[in-house]
Residue, then its C-alpha position, 0 to 999 in steps of 0.5 A: x377830581x381823581x388824581x394819581x398822586x403817584x404811579x410807577x410801573x414795575x416788573x411783577x410775577x402773577x397769573x390772572x385769568x390764565x395769563x402770566x403777568x410780568x408787569x404791574x402799575x402801582x398807584x396812590x390815587x386821590x379822589x376829591x369832591x364836594x369837600x371830601x377826600x379819599x385816598x386809595x392804594x391800587x395795583x393792576x397787573x398786566x402781561x408786559x410781554x416785551x419792553x414796549x408792552x404797557x397795555x394795562x388790563x383791568x381784569x387784575x386790578x385791586x385797591x385798598x382805601x387808605x383814608x376817606x373823610x372831609x377835607x382836601x389834598x394834603x401833602x403831609x397825608x400823601x407823604x405818609x401814605x407814600x411811606x406805607x404804599x409798598x407795604x399795602x401793595x405787598x399785602x394786596x399782591x400776597x392775597x392774590x398770589x402775586x408779587x411786585x419786583x420793587x427793585x426792577x422798575x419799568x419806568x420813572x415814577x410820576x407824581x400828580 
């Protein structure tokens, strides 16, 4: 079962496929199946051309595996991953000449 443990939209600065991206969806994703669990930090950059534009495109989607092993969801692990999420996402963004404007969220955070 795939669950977005955390997700929030932020303003961003990036260009992918020749299109300026002004928004980013940041996620902490858990995927559990048959006694195994994987956690990933993920970000997708999208155009966000106006206040109503939340059409997420997946041509600028990037993720980093944080943990994979036997077990199940753990609130303790999730709290630790959330503490590191900004640093991991900043690293991913930097690799792609992009940035997240953390102090300018476009939505409230959602937790699953």
